[in-house]
N, C-alpha and C positions, 0 to 999 in steps of 0.2 A: 183865778188860781193865785193863792197867796204863796209867800215864800215857804211857809210851813207845809203846805200841800206839795210843793215841789220837792222839799227835803224828804217827806214821807215817801213820795214816788221813787226817789233815788234809793232810799233805804230798803224799800220793799223789793226792788229789783236786785239789790245786792244780797239780801237774805235769800231770795229764791235762787239766784245764781250759785251762791256758796253752798246751799243745801243740795243742789243738784250735782255740782261738780265734785265736791269733796266728800270724803267718808265721814269727816268730823266737821260740823255738827250733824248728829243723826236727824232723820226726817222729822221725828216728833219735836225736837227742839226748834226746828225751822218752822213748823206749824204753830207752835206756841209763840214764837217770836212774831210771826205774821198776825196772829190773833191779837196779841198785845198792841201791835202797831195800829191795827184797825180799830181797836177799842180806844186808843189814844186819839186817833183821828176823829172818831165819833164824838168824844168828850169835848175836844177843842172846837169842833164845828158847832155843836149845840151851845157851847159857851159863847161863841161869837155871834149867834143869832140876835140876842138882845142889843148888841153893839151895832149891828147892821140895820136893825129896824127901829132903834130907839133914838 
């Protein structure tokens, strides 16, 4: 697990917690934020593959 993976894990937990506990941001914004983070995680992980195997 890289430092980027660790940071994404913390941020995902924070987004989930703030979406559940507070009325603002709405649920849809929380879902959009999570999907954006997952997409960013995917792009970074695919980008790192050539570095790990090259």
